[in-house]
C-alpha positions as CSV (number, residue, x, y, z in Angstrom):
1,M,26.5,17.3,-33.0
2,K,23.8,16.3,-35.4
3,K,20.5,17.9,-34.7
4,D,19.0,14.8,-34.2
5,R,21.5,13.0,-32.2
6,I,20.0,12.6,-28.5
7,K,22.4,12.3,-25.6
8,I,21.1,9.2,-23.7
9,A,21.7,7.6,-20.5
10,I,20.9,3.5,-19.8
11,V,21.2,2.6,-16.4
12,G,21.3,-1.3,-16.4
13,S,24.5,-2.4,-18.3
14,G,22.3,-5.9,-18.1
15,Y,21.1,-8.1,-21.2
16,V,18.2,-5.0,-21.9
17,G,20.5,-1.9,-21.2
18,L,23.5,-3.3,-22.9
19,V,21.6,-4.2,-26.3
20,T,19.6,-1.0,-26.0
21,G,22.7,1.2,-25.7
22,V,24.8,-0.1,-28.0
23,C,21.8,-0.3,-30.9
24,L,20.7,2.9,-30.0
25,A,24.4,4.0,-30.5
26,E,24.2,2.4,-34.0
27,I,21.5,4.3,-35.2
28,G,23.1,8.0,-34.0
29,H,22.4,8.9,-30.5
30,E,25.4,9.5,-28.1
31,I,25.3,7.0,-25.2
32,I,26.1,6.8,-22.0
33,C,25.6,3.2,-20.5
34,V,25.5,3.2,-16.4
35,D,26.0,0.1,-14.0
36,N,27.0,0.4,-10.8
37,N,29.0,-2.9,-10.8
38,K,32.2,-1.4,-11.4
39,E,34.0,-5.1,-13.1
40,K,31.4,-5.0,-15.7
41,I,32.0,-1.1,-16.3
42,K,35.9,-2.1,-16.5
43,K,34.8,-4.9,-19.0
44,L,32.7,-2.6,-20.9
45,K,35.4,0.1,-21.4
46,K,37.3,-2.8,-22.4
47,G,35.0,-3.6,-25.4
48,I,34.4,-6.7,-23.6
49,S,30.0,-7.8,-23.5
50,P,29.1,-9.3,-20.3
51,I,26.7,-11.3,-21.7
52,F,26.7,-13.1,-24.6
53,E,24.7,-12.4,-27.6
54,P,25.1,-12.8,-31.6
55,G,27.1,-10.0,-33.1
56,L,26.6,-7.6,-29.9
57,E,30.6,-7.2,-28.7
58,E,31.0,-6.2,-32.3
59,L,28.8,-4.0,-32.6
60,L,29.8,-2.3,-29.3
61,R,33.4,-1.8,-30.1
62,K,32.0,-0.3,-33.8
63,N,30.7,2.2,-31.5
64,M,33.0,2.6,-29.1
65,K,35.9,3.6,-31.6
66,K,33.5,5.9,-33.1
67,G,32.8,7.5,-29.7
68,K,29.2,7.6,-29.7
69,I,29.0,5.3,-26.6
70,T,31.0,5.6,-23.3
71,F,30.4,3.8,-19.9
72,L,30.2,5.5,-16.3
73,D,29.0,3.7,-13.0
74,S,27.5,6.6,-11.0
75,V,23.6,7.8,-12.1
76,K,24.7,11.3,-10.3
77,K,27.5,11.7,-12.8
78,A,25.2,11.0,-15.9
79,T,21.9,12.6,-15.3
80,P,23.2,16.3,-15.8
81,V,24.8,15.7,-19.1
82,C,22.0,13.6,-20.4
83,D,18.3,14.6,-22.6
84,V,16.8,11.0,-22.2
85,I,17.6,8.5,-19.4
86,F,16.6,4.9,-19.9
87,I,15.6,2.9,-16.4
88,A,17.0,-0.9,-17.6
89,V,17.7,-2.5,-14.2
90,N,16.9,-5.7,-12.7
91,T,13.5,-6.1,-11.8
92,P,13.8,-9.9,-10.1
93,P,10.5,-11.8,-8.9
94,R,9.7,-12.1,-5.3
95,P,7.9,-15.4,-3.7
96,D,4.5,-14.6,-4.5
97,G,5.5,-14.1,-8.4
98,S,5.1,-9.6,-7.8
99,A,8.5,-7.7,-9.2
100,D,10.9,-6.0,-7.0
101,L,11.2,-2.7,-8.0
102,Q,14.1,-1.6,-5.5
103,Y,16.2,-0.6,-7.7
104,V,13.9,1.3,-10.3
105,E,13.0,3.2,-7.2
106,K,16.3,3.8,-6.2
107,V,17.8,4.4,-9.4
108,C,14.4,7.0,-9.6
109,I,15.6,8.7,-6.4
110,E,19.3,8.9,-7.6
111,I,18.0,10.5,-11.0
112,A,15.8,13.2,-8.8
113,N,18.7,14.3,-6.8
114,S,20.8,14.8,-9.8
115,M,18.5,16.6,-12.5
116,N,19.3,20.3,-13.5
117,R,17.1,20.7,-16.7
118,Y,13.9,19.0,-18.2
119,K,14.5,15.2,-18.9
120,V,12.4,12.6,-20.3
121,I,12.4,9.5,-17.6
122,V,12.0,6.0,-19.7
123,E,10.9,2.7,-18.0
124,K,12.6,-0.4,-20.2
125,S,12.5,-2.9,-17.7
126,T,9.8,-4.8,-17.4
127,V,7.6,-3.3,-14.9
128,P,4.0,-3.8,-13.3
129,V,1.2,-2.0,-14.8
130,Q,0.8,1.2,-13.0
131,T,5.0,1.0,-12.2
132,G,4.9,4.7,-14.0
133,R,2.9,6.3,-11.7
134,K,4.9,5.2,-8.9
135,V,8.0,6.8,-11.0
136,K,6.8,10.1,-11.3
137,Q,5.8,9.8,-7.7
138,T,9.4,9.2,-6.3
139,I,10.8,12.1,-8.3
140,E,8.3,14.4,-7.4
141,L,9.2,13.3,-3.9
142,Y,12.9,13.9,-4.5
143,N,12.8,16.8,-6.6
144,R,13.1,19.6,-4.6
145,R,14.1,22.1,-6.9
146,K,10.8,21.1,-9.2
147,I,12.6,20.5,-12.5
148,P,10.2,19.5,-14.8
149,F,10.3,16.0,-16.5
150,D,8.2,13.4,-18.2
151,V,7.8,9.5,-17.6
152,V,7.8,7.3,-20.7
153,S,7.1,3.7,-20.7
154,N,9.1,2.1,-23.5
155,P,8.9,-1.6,-23.1
156,E,11.0,-4.4,-24.4
157,F,10.4,-7.1,-27.2
158,L,13.9,-8.5,-27.3
159,R,14.3,-12.3,-28.1
160,E,18.1,-13.4,-26.8
161,G,20.3,-14.5,-29.9
162,T,18.2,-12.2,-32.1
163,A,17.9,-9.3,-29.8
164,L,20.3,-6.8,-32.3
165,N,17.7,-7.8,-35.2
166,D,15.0,-7.2,-32.7
167,F,16.0,-3.9,-31.6
168,L,16.6,-2.7,-34.8
169,K,14.2,-4.1,-37.0
170,P,11.3,-4.3,-34.8
171,D,7.6,-5.2,-35.4
172,R,6.5,-2.4,-33.7
173,I,7.8,0.1,-31.0
174,V,5.0,0.7,-28.0
175,V,5.6,4.1,-26.6
176,G,3.1,5.1,-23.1
177,V,3.7,9.1,-23.1
178,E,1.7,12.0,-21.1
179,S,2.5,14.8,-23.0
180,E,3.3,16.1,-26.4
181,K,7.0,17.0,-25.8
182,A,8.1,13.4,-24.6
183,K,6.1,12.1,-27.7
184,K,7.9,14.6,-29.9
185,I,11.5,13.3,-28.5
186,M,10.5,9.4,-28.6
187,K,9.9,10.1,-32.2
188,R,13.3,11.3,-32.5
189,I,14.8,8.7,-30.8
190,Y,13.3,6.0,-33.0
191,A,13.2,8.2,-36.7
192,P,16.3,6.4,-38.0
193,I,13.9,2.7,-37.4
194,K,11.4,2.0,-39.7
195,A,8.7,0.6,-37.9
196,P,5.2,1.4,-36.5
197,I,5.6,3.1,-33.2
198,I,2.0,2.7,-31.0
199,F,1.7,5.9,-28.9
200,T,-0.4,4.9,-25.8
201,N,-0.8,6.0,-22.7
202,I,1.7,4.7,-20.1
203,E,-0.8,2.2,-18.3
204,T,-1.6,0.4,-21.6
205,A,1.8,0.7,-22.8
206,E,3.3,-1.3,-19.3
207,L,0.4,-3.8,-19.6
208,I,1.2,-4.5,-23.5
209,K,4.3,-6.2,-22.7
210,H,3.1,-8.6,-20.1
211,A,-0.4,-9.2,-22.4
212,S,2.2,-9.9,-25.0
213,N,4.5,-12.5,-23.1
214,S,1.7,-14.2,-21.5
215,F,0.3,-15.1,-24.4
216,L,3.2,-16.7,-26.8
217,A,3.9,-18.4,-22.9
218,T,0.1,-19.9,-23.2
219,K,1.3,-21.0,-26.9
220,I,4.0,-23.0,-25.7
221,S,2.1,-24.9,-23.0
222,Y,-0.8,-25.1,-25.3
223,I,0.8,-26.8,-28.1
224,N,3.1,-28.9,-25.2
225,A,-0.7,-30.2,-23.8
226,V,-1.6,-31.0,-27.4
227,A,1.5,-33.0,-27.5
228,N,1.0,-35.0,-24.4
229,I,-2.3,-36.1,-26.0
230,A,-0.6,-36.6,-29.1
231,E,1.1,-39.0,-27.4
232,K,-0.9,-41.2,-25.6
233,V,-2.7,-41.2,-29.0
234,G,-0.3,-42.4,-31.9
235,A,-0.4,-38.9,-33.2
236,D,2.6,-36.1,-34.4
237,I,3.0,-33.2,-32.6
238,K,5.2,-31.4,-35.5
239,D,2.3,-32.5,-38.3
240,I,0.3,-30.7,-35.8
241,S,1.8,-27.8,-35.1
242,K,2.7,-27.6,-38.9
243,A,-0.9,-27.6,-40.2
244,M,-2.3,-25.5,-37.0
245,G,0.4,-22.5,-38.1
246,M,-0.6,-22.6,-41.5
247,D,-3.9,-21.3,-40.4
248,K,-3.3,-17.3,-40.7
249,R,-5.2,-16.8,-37.3
250,I,-2.9,-18.9,-35.6
251,G,0.3,-18.4,-37.5
252,P,3.4,-20.7,-37.1
253,Y,5.4,-18.9,-34.1
254,F,5.8,-20.7,-30.7
255,L,4.2,-23.8,-31.2
256,N,7.4,-25.7,-31.5
257,A,6.3,-28.6,-28.8
258,G,9.8,-29.0,-26.4
259,V,10.6,-29.1,-22.9
260,G,8.9,-26.7,-22.5
261,F,9.8,-22.5,-22.1
262,G,12.6,-20.4,-19.5
263,G,14.4,-17.4,-19.9
264,S,14.3,-14.3,-17.6
265,C,10.8,-13.1,-19.2
266,F,8.2,-15.8,-19.8
267,P,8.3,-17.3,-16.3
268,K,8.4,-14.2,-14.8
269,D,5.8,-12.5,-17.0
270,V,3.1,-14.5,-16.4
271,L,3.5,-14.7,-12.4
272,A,3.7,-10.7,-12.0
273,F,0.4,-10.6,-14.4
274,I,-1.1,-13.3,-12.3
275,H,-0.1,-11.2,-9.0
276,M,-1.4,-7.7,-10.7
277,A,-4.4,-9.2,-11.8
278,K,-5.0,-10.2,-8.1
279,E,-4.5,-6.5,-7.1
280,V,-7.2,-5.4,-9.1
281,G,-9.2,-8.5,-7.9
282,I,-9.1,-10.6,-11.3
283,D,-8.1,-14.4,-10.5
284,F,-6.1,-15.1,-13.3
285,N,-6.7,-19.2,-13.1
286,F,-6.0,-19.3,-16.9
287,L,-2.5,-18.2,-16.5
288,K,-1.8,-20.4,-13.8
289,E,-2.7,-23.2,-15.5
290,V,-0.2,-22.1,-18.0
291,Y,2.3,-22.2,-15.8
292,R,1.7,-25.5,-14.6
293,I,1.5,-27.2,-17.5
294,N,5.0,-25.5,-18.3
295,E,6.7,-26.7,-14.8
296,E,5.1,-30.3,-15.2
297,Q,6.6,-30.4,-18.7
298,R,10.3,-30.3,-17.3
299,K,9.9,-33.5,-15.5
300,R,8.3,-35.2,-18.6
301,V,11.9,-36.1,-20.1
302,V,13.0,-38.2,-17.3
303,E,10.0,-39.5,-17.0
304,K,10.1,-41.1,-20.5
305,L,13.7,-41.7,-19.2
306,K,13.4,-44.0,-16.6
307,E,10.1,-45.8,-19.1
308,I,13.0,-47.3,-21.1
309,L,16.1,-47.7,-18.3
310,W,13.7,-48.2,-15.3
311,N,16.6,-47.5,-12.2
312,I,19.0,-44.8,-13.9
313,E,21.2,-44.6,-10.0
314,D,24.8,-45.3,-11.4
315,K,23.5,-44.9,-15.1
316,K,25.8,-42.4,-17.5
317,I,23.4,-39.7,-18.9
318,A,24.4,-37.4,-21.9
319,V,22.6,-34.1,-21.6
320,W,22.8,-31.7,-25.0
321,G,22.1,-28.5,-23.9
322,L,22.0,-26.1,-20.9
323,S,20.9,-22.5,-21.8
324,F,17.3,-21.9,-22.1
325,K,16.9,-21.7,-25.7
326,P,20.0,-21.4,-29.1
327,N,22.7,-18.5,-29.4
328,T,22.6,-17.7,-25.6
329,D,24.3,-18.3,-22.7
330,D,21.5,-17.5,-20.1
331,L,20.4,-19.8,-18.0
332,R,17.6,-18.2,-15.6
333,N,14.8,-20.7,-15.4
334,A,16.7,-23.2,-17.8
335,P,14.7,-26.5,-18.1
336,S,18.0,-27.8,-18.0
337,I,18.5,-26.8,-14.1
338,V,15.2,-28.6,-13.1
339,I,16.1,-32.1,-14.9
340,V,19.8,-32.2,-14.2
341,E,19.0,-31.8,-10.0
342,E,16.1,-34.6,-11.0
343,L,18.7,-36.9,-12.2
344,L,21.3,-36.2,-10.0
345,N,18.9,-37.0,-7.2
346,S,18.4,-40.0,-8.6
347,H,22.0,-40.5,-8.2
348,A,23.0,-41.2,-12.1
349,K,25.8,-39.8,-13.4
350,V,25.5,-36.8,-15.1
351,F,27.9,-35.6,-18.2
352,V,26.6,-31.8,-19.4
353,Y,27.7,-30.0,-22.5
354,D,26.5,-26.7,-24.1
355,P,28.2,-24.9,-26.7
356,V,28.5,-21.5,-24.2
357,A,26.7,-21.9,-21.1
358,I,28.7,-24.6,-19.3
359,K,31.0,-21.6,-17.5
360,N,27.0,-20.0,-16.1
361,F,26.3,-23.9,-15.4
362,K,29.6,-24.7,-13.0
363,K,28.6,-21.3,-11.5
364,I,24.9,-22.9,-10.2
365,F,26.3,-26.3,-9.5
366,G,30.2,-26.4,-9.0
367,R,31.3,-29.6,-7.8
368,N,28.4,-31.8,-7.7
369,K,28.8,-35.5,-7.2
370,G,27.6,-37.2,-10.1
371,L,28.1,-33.9,-12.8
372,F,30.6,-34.1,-15.3
373,Y,31.6,-31.2,-17.6
374,A,32.6,-32.3,-21.0
375,K,34.5,-30.1,-23.8
376,N,32.1,-31.1,-26.7
377,V,29.2,-33.9,-27.7
378,Y,31.5,-36.8,-28.1
379,E,33.1,-36.8,-24.1
380,T,29.4,-36.9,-23.2
381,I,28.5,-39.8,-25.1
382,K,30.9,-42.8,-24.4
383,H,29.2,-45.9,-23.1
384,A,26.8,-43.3,-22.2
385,E,23.3,-45.0,-21.5
386,A,21.2,-42.2,-23.2
387,V,21.4,-38.9,-24.5
388,L,19.2,-35.9,-23.5
389,I,18.9,-33.1,-25.8
390,L,17.4,-30.3,-24.2
391,T,18.5,-27.2,-26.5
392,E,18.5,-26.8,-30.0
393,W,22.0,-25.3,-30.7
394,D,22.4,-25.7,-34.5
395,E,26.1,-27.7,-33.8
396,F,23.9,-30.5,-32.6
397,K,22.3,-31.3,-35.7
398,K,25.5,-31.6,-37.2
399,V,27.2,-34.5,-34.8
400,D,27.6,-37.7,-36.5
401,M,24.8,-39.9,-35.4
402,K,26.2,-42.7,-36.2
403,K,29.2,-42.8,-34.5
404,V,27.1,-41.1,-31.4
405,K,25.3,-44.3,-31.6
406,N,28.3,-46.4,-31.8
407,A,29.7,-45.2,-28.9
408,M,26.7,-45.8,-26.6
409,K,26.5,-48.4,-24.4
410,I,22.4,-48.1,-24.8
411,P,21.4,-45.7,-27.8
412,V,18.5,-44.2,-26.0
413,L,17.9,-40.7,-27.4
414,I,15.1,-38.6,-25.2
415,D,14.9,-35.6,-27.9
416,G,13.6,-32.8,-25.6
417,R,13.7,-30.3,-28.4
418,N,12.2,-33.0,-31.2
419,M,15.4,-32.2,-33.5
420,F,16.1,-35.5,-35.6
421,D,13.7,-37.6,-37.6
422,K,12.4,-40.0,-35.6
423,E,12.4,-42.7,-38.6
424,K,16.0,-42.0,-39.0
425,M,17.4,-42.3,-35.8
426,E,15.4,-45.4,-35.4
427,K,16.7,-46.3,-38.6
428,F,20.3,-45.9,-37.1
429,G,19.5,-47.9,-34.2
430,F,18.4,-45.5,-31.5
431,I,15.5,-46.0,-29.1
432,Y,14.1,-42.7,-30.0
433,R,11.6,-40.8,-27.9
434,G,10.6,-37.2,-29.0
435,I,8.0,-34.9,-27.2
436,G,4.3,-35.8,-29.1
437,R,5.4,-38.2,-30.6
């Protein structure tokens, strides 16, 4: 075994856990991915990724062949043979916005009951500030043999669709530690990755995650609010965003107006941050407004549609894109869910298409009167009275829009991601509406 190779267990083989495990194997460590879902473990043992992420399955199989990554369905079996245990289980939001940490607690108890020597336990799941204290307290309560351990906070900053690159070539790595011993081990783990490591205490590392995601969500809600003003006064948000982004103090990222943010991180983290602030006596009204703007932005797409078509009952509406962003099949908090529900509630005939998220969309909506699942974009638009673009997949940019226009009954194009050039679409004969244009 190589001197710098560390044996690591990753508990939770969902999005964060699997990407973390595969990437840590890629940089030279010996990984055991653990999940109590036996069907998921069966798939993984066959080299089948349970999630869609570009390049992940190929990297998974590559490291399986090298014997650098294996799979178990038991924390009890993995803990004794590993030096470091990453906790990457689900932390779903409760109705009040707080994080449900029951799965984190259960893993901590299992680890405490099966430790046989010093371990580093790493929070990888997104958790509220001061969760590290609870993790330490729980392990101490159940660690009857008084085996030494350290708790570390190591938040993830993965973007779906670019997760492998984000892990292997990050802007920074954040690590919250309490001891020099744990610090040295975490340095060894990340030594092959050439990126600055920010060492802090545990509470600071936990807060960095929520502060970062909430700030990015704020940029999105801000530019969407500006876009709504731009529409009223005859300005173009694309030009506004470009000019703003050229200011080095602002930067060009997360300034694309559209139907709002979704996914498993931004909505959940904004609500969690609001709840955390409330618990320490801070009323975070600013973030409440960020969240409200995002919720309202989703409804604007249907409002634009009704402004043109008036009543949409029994009208055929094509929806392109269902995942909350391109290059993923993730539908968590996807704007498409709210928008399609609104269309169906208005008794429209909705024809949906997405390159990879159709299967997951069917799990949510199933067989629903008025909802039809298409195999490609062209199936959605025959005799359609409008097209709604909700995800900016590259596939849509290559579509023959002249052919689309000619196949439609009424050529209404609601571009929820500002993918197309307004003037060009209008020359094709579309009644075009973008966001903030």
